[in-house]
NUTORSE-760185 format. One line per 2 residues: number of its first residue (from 1); for each residue x, y, z of C-alpha. Coordinates in pm, 1 decimal, m for minus. Example, Ala and Ser with C-alpha at 12.3 -4.5 7.8 and 13.67 -1.06 7.14 Angstrom:
NUTORSE-760185
1> 1230.0 m450.0 780.0 | 1367.0 m106.0 714.0
//
This chain:
NUTORSE-760185
1> 0.0 0.0 0.0 | 127.9 338.8 m94.4
3> 196.9 567.2 197.1 | m58.0 839.9 257.5
5> m93.1 1139.2 487.7 | m400.8 1216.1 687.5
7> m522.0 1573.3 648.4 | m571.8 1611.0 1024.5
9> m198.1 1550.0 1073.7 | m80.8 1834.8 848.8
11> m133.8 2119.3 1101.5 | 42.5 1913.5 1365.8
13> 338.4 1848.4 1135.8 | 360.8 2215.2 1040.0
15> 349.1 2318.8 1406.8 | 627.2 2071.3 1493.1
17> 840.5 2193.1 1202.7 | 801.8 2560.0 1303.8
19> 879.5 2475.7 1663.5 | 1198.5 2296.8 1555.6
21> 1307.7 2592.3 1337.4 | 1235.4 2844.3 1611.4
23> 1434.6 2639.5 1857.3 | 1726.3 2609.0 1614.7
25> 1734.3 2985.7 1553.6 | 1692.9 3093.8 1915.6
27> 1936.6 3375.6 1985.5 | 2156.2 3396.2 2292.1
29> 2211.6 3684.2 2532.8 | 2458.2 3756.0 2808.9
31> 2582.3 4034.9 3035.7 | 2945.1 4139.5 3086.8
33> 3023.8 4314.3 3418.0 | 3242.2 4620.2 3374.1
35> 3530.0 4750.0 3580.2 | 3622.3 5116.4 3607.3
37> 3949.8 5301.0 3559.7 | 3923.2 5655.5 3695.7
39> 4173.0 5931.7 3626.6 | 4174.4 6303.6 3693.4
41> 4232.2 6560.7 3422.3 | 4215.5 6939.7 3413.1
43> 3974.7 7064.7 3145.5 | 3929.4 7425.3 3033.1
45> 3604.8 7597.6 3121.0 | 3471.8 7709.7 2780.7
47> 3481.2 8086.3 2735.4 | 3161.2 8279.6 2661.0
49> 3117.0 8402.9 2305.5 | 3173.3 8763.1 2422.1
51> 3516.1 8687.4 2571.9 | 3811.1 8871.1 2413.1
53> 4079.8 8672.4 2233.3 | 4321.8 8745.4 2519.8
55> 4088.7 8605.6 2787.9 | 4245.3 8358.8 3030.6
57> 4104.3 8006.1 3011.5 | 4037.1 7871.3 3360.7
59> 4092.2 7499.1 3410.2 | 3910.1 7274.8 3655.8
61> 3962.1 6910.1 3763.7 | 3730.4 6649.1 3610.6
63> 3718.1 6274.8 3676.8 | 3703.5 6062.9 3362.4
65> 3621.7 5694.1 3360.8 | 3703.2 5405.9 3128.2
67> 3474.9 5100.1 3149.1 | 3621.1 4763.0 3055.9
69> 3532.5 4394.7 3078.7 | 3666.2 4049.2 2995.2
71> 3658.7 3858.0 2668.1 | 3825.9 3531.8 2566.2
73> 3995.2 3484.6 2229.3 | 4085.9 3157.5 2057.8
75> 4102.0 2793.2 2156.9 | 4219.6 2737.8 2425.0
77> 4090.2 3074.8 2546.9 | 4321.2 3371.7 2603.7
79> 4170.1 3632.2 2837.5 | 4180.5 4006.5 2771.8
81> 4037.0 4318.0 2934.7 | 3886.6 4551.0 2673.2
83> 3703.8 4883.9 2665.7 | 3362.1 4857.0 2497.4
85> 3338.6 5168.6 2283.5 | 3058.3 5276.9 2046.7
87> 3291.5 5549.3 1917.8 | 3539.0 5297.0 1771.1
89> 3491.7 5050.1 1487.9 | 3764.8 4786.8 1535.7
91> 3857.2 4521.2 1787.1 | 4221.0 4590.4 1875.3
93> 4445.7 4358.7 2079.8 | 4825.2 4353.1 2134.7
95> 5012.9 4050.1 2002.6 | 5343.7 3886.2 2088.5
97> 5485.5 4045.7 1773.1 | 5482.7 4373.0 1966.5
99> 5791.5 4339.4 2185.4 | 5801.0 4694.6 2321.9
101> 5746.2 4760.0 2692.4 | 5408.0 4919.2 2627.0
103> 5282.4 4583.6 2492.0 | 5468.3 4355.0 2731.0
105> 5295.2 4525.2 3024.1 | 4964.0 4390.6 2895.2
107> 4831.5 4050.3 2793.9 | 4932.8 3971.7 2435.8
109> 4754.0 3750.1 2186.9 | 4944.7 3439.3 2070.9
111> 4807.0 3313.7 1741.0 | 5035.6 3012.1 1733.0
113> 4871.2 2869.6 2047.1 | 4514.5 2905.1 1915.2
115> 4386.9 2619.0 1698.4 | 4113.0 2846.1 1557.5
117> 4335.1 3141.2 1462.8 | 4342.1 3247.9 1096.5
119> 4595.8 3498.2 966.1 | 4448.2 3729.9 702.7
121> 4644.8 3891.5 421.1 | 4398.1 4164.2 328.5
123> 4092.9 4335.3 472.8 | 3863.3 4141.6 234.0
125> 3916.2 3824.8 443.4 | 4176.5 3671.2 208.4
127> 4362.7 3408.1 410.2 | 4740.0 3448.9 435.6
129> 4894.3 3162.5 237.6 | 5173.1 2950.1 383.2
131> 5502.6 3129.2 333.0 | 5333.2 3449.0 214.1
133> 5493.8 3761.9 356.3 | 5298.6 4022.3 161.2
135> 5011.9 4138.5 382.3 | 4829.4 4461.6 458.1
137> 4839.4 4645.4 790.6 | 4637.6 4930.8 934.9
139> 4749.1 5221.4 1154.0 | 4498.1 5387.1 1387.4
141> 4529.1 5702.2 1596.6 | 4366.9 5711.1 1940.9
143> 4406.9 6058.6 2090.8 | 4779.5 6133.6 2095.1
145> 4864.0 5763.5 2059.3 | 4911.3 5552.9 1750.3
147> 4920.3 5179.6 1677.3 | 4971.2 4948.7 1381.3
149> 4813.2 4605.2 1346.1 | 4781.4 4298.1 1122.8
151> 4456.6 4124.9 1029.7 | 4349.1 3814.7 1224.2
153> 4030.2 3611.2 1260.8 | 3948.8 3400.6 1565.1
155> 3667.5 3301.8 1796.9 | 3556.5 3546.8 2065.4
157> 3378.1 3422.4 2376.0 | 3197.5 3619.1 2644.4
159> 3140.3 3502.9 2999.7 | 3463.9 3305.3 3036.7
161> 3586.2 3335.4 3392.6 | 3272.9 3519.4 3511.6
163> 2990.4 3278.7 3417.5 | 2921.9 2905.1 3398.9
165> 2821.1 2935.4 3034.1 | 2982.8 3117.9 2744.4
167> 2853.1 3271.7 2424.9 | 3091.8 3266.3 2130.1
169> 3115.1 3406.8 1779.2 | 3385.2 3468.5 1520.3
171> 3530.2 3810.1 1437.7 | 3815.6 3977.4 1251.1
173> 4039.8 4203.3 1458.1 | 4362.9 4400.3 1448.3
175> 4657.2 4228.1 1612.9 | 4887.5 4510.5 1724.6
177> 5252.5 4481.3 1622.3 | 5358.5 4836.8 1713.9
179> 5214.6 5104.6 1939.2 | 5326.6 5430.0 2095.1
181> 5418.7 5439.1 2459.9 | 5171.7 5710.6 2551.5
183> 4892.0 5674.5 2649.6 | 4867.7 5293.4 2626.1
185> 5139.1 5207.8 2878.9 | 4939.2 5367.3 3160.6
187> 4608.9 5192.4 3093.1 | 4502.9 4882.9 3293.3
189> 4309.4 4724.4 3006.5 | 4466.1 4541.0 2713.1
191> 4265.0 4648.0 2410.0 | 3960.8 4815.5 2260.2
193> 3637.1 4647.0 2156.7 | 3482.8 4873.8 1894.9
195> 3103.3 4873.9 1881.1 | 3071.4 5155.3 1628.9
197> 2925.9 5108.8 1282.1 | 3094.0 5013.3 955.5
199> 3229.7 5358.6 867.0 | 3471.9 5345.5 1160.4
201> 3604.8 4997.2 1079.9 | 3901.3 4882.7 870.0
203> 3654.9 4691.6 653.1 | 3302.5 4542.8 673.7
205> 3432.8 4211.2 805.6 | 3609.1 4387.1 1093.7
207> 3288.9 4544.8 1221.1 | 3150.8 4346.0 1514.0
209> 2799.7 4488.0 1477.4 | 2797.3 4364.1 1115.0
211> 2901.4 4020.8 1238.6 | 2610.2 4013.7 1483.5
213> 2369.7 4117.0 1207.5 | 2469.7 3823.4 986.1
215> 2254.1 3511.5 969.1 | 2539.9 3301.3 1106.1
217> 2550.1 3482.2 1442.8 | 2387.1 3327.7 1749.9
219> 2357.1 3672.2 1908.7 | 2087.8 3925.1 1821.9
221> 2250.7 4253.6 1700.4 | 2137.9 4443.4 2008.7
223> 2334.9 4558.3 2311.3 | 2257.2 4778.0 2610.6
225> 2483.5 4980.3 2839.1 | 2430.3 5055.1 3208.7
227> 2679.0 5286.5 3381.1 | 2655.4 5309.1 3755.6
229> 2597.5 5631.5 3944.2 | 2943.6 5718.8 4073.1
231> 2829.2 5713.2 4437.5 | 2589.9 5416.6 4414.7
233> 2664.0 5066.1 4540.0 | 2609.3 4896.2 4204.3
235> 2812.0 4775.8 3907.2 | 2827.6 4887.9 3546.4
237> 2754.2 4633.9 3272.0 | 2698.4 4577.2 2902.3
239> 2435.7 4328.0 2784.4 | 2446.3 4166.6 2438.8
241> 2148.0 4015.8 2257.3 | 1879.6 4193.3 2461.2
243> 1831.6 4451.2 2736.3 | 1747.1 4419.0 3104.8
245> 1415.5 4563.2 3226.4 | 1543.5 4582.2 3583.4
247> 1790.6 4848.8 3475.1 | 1503.8 5083.3 3380.9
249> 1356.8 5317.2 3644.2 | 1013.7 5215.8 3767.3
251> 728.9 5387.9 3588.8 | 933.6 5483.2 3281.8
253> 935.3 5329.3 2936.6 | 1190.2 5295.4 2660.2
255> 1167.5 5565.7 2395.7 | 1303.1 5453.7 2060.1
257> 1494.0 5702.9 1846.1 | 1533.2 5629.1 1472.5
259> 1881.1 5607.7 1317.9 | 1941.8 5752.0 969.2
261> 2095.3 5423.3 857.2 | 2287.1 5518.5 544.5
263> 2447.6 5823.5 702.9 | 2516.6 5644.5 1031.4
265> 2689.2 5354.3 856.7 | 2889.0 5592.1 639.9
267> 3014.4 5799.0 935.2 | 3037.0 5499.4 1167.7
269> 2851.3 5646.3 1465.5 | 2524.0 5554.8 1633.2
271> 2346.8 5869.7 1517.4 | 2012.2 6009.4 1624.1
273> 1867.0 6346.6 1524.9 | 1804.9 6649.8 1746.6
275> 1565.7 6938.8 1693.5 | 1724.0 7183.8 1938.4
277> 1876.3 7241.8 2281.5 | 1676.5 7421.5 2550.6
279> 1819.6 7596.0 2858.5 | 1562.1 7657.9 3131.4
281> 1298.1 7597.0 2866.4 | 1433.1 7854.5 2619.1
283> 1540.6 7729.8 2273.7 | 1894.4 7808.1 2156.9
285> 1814.7 7753.5 1786.6 | 2140.5 7562.1 1742.3
287> 2003.0 7329.0 1476.8 | 1820.6 7587.0 1269.6
289> 1923.7 7684.8 920.9 | 1724.3 7790.6 619.0
291> 1631.9 7431.0 535.4 | 1290.6 7313.5 648.8
293> 1292.5 7058.8 934.7 | 1666.2 7105.6 985.5
295> 1829.2 6887.5 1245.8 | 2154.9 6835.4 1434.7
297> 2301.6 6488.1 1446.1 | 2394.7 6333.3 1779.9
299> 2646.2 6050.3 1823.4 | 2598.1 5828.5 2129.5
301> 2950.6 5750.6 2251.3 | 3008.3 5511.4 2541.7
303> 3385.2 5562.6 2518.7 | 3381.3 5939.6 2573.0
305> 3390.6 6094.0 2920.1 | 3295.5 6429.7 2766.5
307> 3006.4 6559.6 2560.2 | 3118.2 6775.2 2268.6
309> 3005.3 7002.0 1989.1 | 3154.0 7276.2 1771.9
311> 3323.6 7569.7 1950.4 | 3040.3 7800.3 1841.7
313> 2764.0 7573.7 1972.4 | 2941.1 7515.3 2304.6
315> 2999.9 7888.9 2353.8 | 2628.4 7957.0 2295.0
317> 2536.8 7678.1 2537.0 | 2774.2 7801.7 2809.7
319> 2648.3 8160.5 2766.1 | 2294.9 8039.5 2823.8
321> 2394.4 7830.0 3127.2 | 2565.3 8131.3 3285.1
323> 2821.8 7940.6 3491.9 | 3040.1 8177.1 3695.0
325> 3412.1 8109.0 3733.9 | 3385.9 8051.9 4109.8
327> 3070.2 7841.2 4063.3 | 2890.0 8034.4 4339.1
329> 2568.6 8030.2 4133.4 | 2557.4 7648.3 4116.2
331> 2222.5 7621.9 4298.1 | 2061.9 7856.7 4043.4
333> 2191.6 7688.4 3727.7 | 1933.9 7570.1 3473.1
335> 1821.7 7230.4 3347.2 | 1928.9 7142.2 2993.3
337> 1687.3 6973.3 2754.9 | 1794.5 6802.0 2433.1
339> 1486.9 6754.5 2214.4 | 1543.7 6439.3 2007.5
341> 1337.3 6282.0 1730.0 | 1155.3 5964.4 1830.9
343> 993.0 5697.3 1614.0 | 650.5 5754.0 1455.3
345> 709.4 6130.4 1442.4 | 734.4 6166.1 1819.2
347> 995.6 6339.1 2031.6 | 1196.2 6270.1 2345.3
349> 1318.1 6523.1 2602.0 | 1659.1 6422.8 2733.3
351> 1715.2 6632.8 3045.5 | 2035.3 6704.5 3236.2
353> 2048.3 6887.7 3568.8 | 2358.6 7074.9 3692.5
355> 2479.0 6769.1 3884.2 | 2464.9 6575.6 3553.7
357> 2669.2 6816.9 3340.7 | 2904.0 6969.3 3603.0
359> 3154.2 6828.8 3851.5 | 3206.5 7034.4 4166.2
361> 3532.0 7050.9 4359.8 | 3709.3 7288.9 4594.6
363> 3851.7 7461.1 4286.3 | 3515.1 7528.3 4121.8
365> 3300.7 7352.8 3861.5 | 3419.2 7159.5 3555.6
367> 3163.6 7124.5 3274.5 | 3143.3 6793.4 3089.9
369> 3064.9 6987.5 2769.7 | 3374.3 7080.8 2571.5
371> 3435.3 7232.0 2224.2 | 3559.6 7006.6 1945.9
373> 3644.8 7106.8 1590.7 | 3503.1 6822.9 1381.2
375> 3605.5 6738.4 1023.1 | 3374.7 6902.7 766.2
377> 3240.4 6565.8 648.5 | 3080.8 6504.7 991.5
379> 2872.0 6819.4 965.0 | 2688.1 6974.2 1259.0
381> 2726.4 6684.3 1498.3 | 2711.2 6658.6 1875.9
383> 2876.7 6382.9 2078.2 | 2694.4 6280.5 2395.7
385> 2908.2 6079.2 2635.4 | 2905.5 5928.4 2980.6
387> 2738.8 6214.6 3171.4 | 2425.9 6133.0 2971.6
389> 2470.8 5756.2 2975.2 | 2490.2 5739.2 3355.1
391> 2147.6 5895.3 3380.5 | 1988.4 5704.5 3092.8
393> 1996.8 5333.7 3012.9 | 2088.9 5312.4 2643.6
395> 2003.2 5035.6 2395.9 | 2161.2 4997.9 2050.6
397> 1955.2 4797.3 1800.8 | 2117.2 4723.9 1463.9
399> 1829.3 4499.0 1354.0 | 1568.9 4776.2 1353.9
401> 1819.4 5064.9 1334.9 | 1720.8 5252.8 1644.4
403> 1855.8 5365.8 1981.0 | 1647.1 5323.5 2295.4
405> 1669.9 5552.8 2598.5 | 1505.4 5523.4 2939.0
407> 1583.7 5666.8 3280.2 | 1821.3 5424.0 3449.5
409> 1731.5 5262.3 3779.4 | 2006.2 5337.6 4031.0
411> 2013.6 5194.8 4379.8 | 1981.3 5434.9 4671.7
413> 2254.3 5246.1 4860.2 | 2585.1 5428.3 4864.9
415> 2915.2 5251.6 4817.2 | 3169.4 5312.0 5089.5
417> 3511.2 5412.7 4958.9 | 3734.0 5103.2 4955.2
419> 4002.2 5083.5 5220.1 | 4311.4 4931.0 5059.5
421> 4532.7 4691.3 5247.8 | 4860.0 4842.9 5368.2
423> 5107.5 4820.1 5085.2 | 5452.0 4680.5 5157.5
425> 5732.4 4929.6 5146.6 | 5868.6 4948.3 4794.5
427> 6190.0 5115.5 4697.3 | 6101.5 5359.2 4422.8
429> 6356.2 5493.4 4184.4 | 6317.9 5868.3 4126.7
431> 6205.6 5964.5 3777.6 | 6506.3 6058.1 3567.9
433> 6529.4 6409.1 3430.6 | 6617.3 6320.9 3073.0
435> 6484.5 6306.4 2718.5 | 6359.7 5990.1 2549.6
437> 6453.8 6055.7 2186.0 | 6466.8 5686.4 2100.8
439> 6096.8 5621.0 2164.6 | 5991.9 5945.8 1998.4
441> 6170.7 5871.7 1673.9 | 6081.5 5506.1 1630.9
443> 5777.2 5378.1 1446.9 | 5483.0 5410.5 1460.8
445> 5520.2 5752.0 1628.1 | 5809.5 5879.2 1408.2
447> 5829.9 6218.7 1578.5 | 6130.4 6453.4 1573.4
449> 6381.3 6438.2 1856.8 | 6333.6 6652.3 2165.6
451> 6564.6 6929.2 2041.5 | 6351.0 6983.6 1729.3
453> 6033.8 6925.2 1932.0 | 6131.2 7214.4 2159.9
455> 6243.2 7445.8 1880.5 | 5909.4 7406.0 1702.0
457> 5725.3 7521.4 2015.0 | 5560.2 7185.9 2079.5
459> 5632.0 7172.5 2456.1 | 5312.6 7361.9 2539.6
461> 5114.9 7262.0 2233.6 | 5155.0 6890.5 2303.1
463> 5195.9 6894.7 2680.4 | 5124.8 6520.6 2738.1
465> 5400.6 6421.6 2491.9 | 5640.4 6673.5 2646.2
467> 5587.0 6522.5 2992.8 | 5651.4 6169.9 2864.6
469> 5940.2 6218.8 2624.4 | 6106.0 6562.3 2655.6
471> 6106.9 6651.9 3023.3 | 6464.0 6785.4 3012.7
473> 6447.5 6983.3 2686.6 | 6108.4 7132.1 2772.5
475> 6231.8 7246.4 3114.8 | 5982.9 7034.2 3306.5
477> 6247.7 6908.8 3549.7 | 6597.6 6989.5 3667.3
479> 6878.2 6733.7 3676.0 | 7021.0 6695.5 4027.1
481> 7337.8 6894.6 4085.5 | 7650.3 6694.7 4143.6
483> 7710.2 6615.5 4505.9 | 7350.5 6686.9 4615.7
485> 7161.7 6437.2 4825.4 | 6871.9 6261.0 4653.1
487> 6531.4 6327.5 4799.5 | 6330.3 6042.2 4933.6
489> 6068.2 5932.6 4681.6 | 5713.2 6015.3 4797.2
491> 5491.6 5731.6 4904.1 | 5190.1 5635.5 4698.2
493> 4878.6 5811.7 4821.7 | 4528.8 5675.0 4769.6
495> 4279.7 5955.1 4712.2 | 3929.8 5869.5 4827.4
497> 3660.0 6055.0 4640.8 | 3282.5 6047.7 4644.1
499> 3212.5 5678.1 4638.7 | 3522.0 5581.7 4442.1
501> 3888.7 5526.8 4493.2 | 4147.0 5681.4 4265.4
503> 4462.5 5475.2 4289.7 | 4665.9 5740.1 4109.1
505> 4596.7 6102.5 4039.2 | 4741.7 6232.1 3717.5
507> 4685.9 6599.0 3643.3 | 4705.9 6693.0 3277.4
509> 4629.4 7035.5 3136.5 | 4435.4 7002.9 2814.2
511> 4413.6 7267.4 2546.1 | 4135.0 7280.0 2290.5
513> 4361.3 7096.2 2044.7 | 4432.4 6826.5 2303.9
515> 4059.3 6774.8 2354.1 | 4011.8 6720.3 1983.9
517> 4285.2 6456.8 1977.3 | 4227.9 6275.8 2305.1
519> 3850.9 6231.1 2337.0
//
């Protein structure tokens, strides 16, 4: 007898088939806890638009924070600490080919020990053939630092060492073979995990968000960022594949903001559009031009401690805020409102109070808004950084091309400043008063020696480099006179701030040019 199907069984078979397909395509999600690296910088208080060209720029101390978490690369896994940054487009890790001190102080990737490692010749995913020496490299500038890397593909796993289960995917990344000493040697994390869009990446295959969007990924192309209130007893985190409702303040909902996809992918930033900025309810007309429905673009940047816009826009904003140099009008300062476009023609009012956009200290108030001269191709763009992202839980959805914002739920419990264990006495060698021409002149930095550096007037223009390489030539120290007794090196001091511990305070004066290069 020929086989036959009963009609009553067809719906049951179809249901079973759909159930099997849904189960096979079920996406995974996971959360990576983030650690914090806090440093102290001195930022200029932006001058009002009416200030004369000779006006003195007052500087105030501002705490900046880097948030980093663990990933595992290869098989067997090699652990790395990386900064998750929506303002970068590449995954960057040091390799054993980088033999300089700046690399050896961090974990370095070893491709020869990973059975899943693939060396790539070109950015189009062409595999490096056996014996082939011709391969492309990419150089990237981060602030005043620079690095060069080769192309590698390997498996990346999340949750290793912090969870019983891991979620893994494959990605192309830059394996660093050379990098400048400053600022990388001072950082506690090993690399950078770029979560920006394709325009910021070496190539489409190097963009992690693109990888998540592919049909071969087990992770939905969505991630969410929660940054703790700096005094709260809670931890920062990044969640991949979904978002966590418990991180949203009770009684509030997610507002979705549309992303202009083509432009966002071209520029590489998670862009939303803004109608205007309001100070105490009064519009500043910063996004108006003669075009109907004109808008400013806003980049959401988890890797930036500062929020930035053009010098003109920041001067107008600071004029409207009316911050006095001694900050004695702090209690009377206004609320800022950024009116953003929401989906379905709606709008969203993103509000910042003085405690959100200023940091108070005994020296005065430091604004988190700073001027930045952007390249012409970026247009009239604002960058909103961590001062915003601490107040609002942010969700980045590359499947539906939108950004979600909701007031973050922060615990009312306050974290007591950590009390470090007594450190054993360590003999510290005093810092030598000398120039480091060798590191300045070698690749990838390739800068002139300290004599030329000084003659060109770079000591003040590039103060961070002067402090690291040309202390003697720039007159930043004095060599000890012969026969004088060496002073005892000062002991390490732990500064305890408001709910956080700063294990080292490094004061750097930043000019407007420095801000454009470093953040």
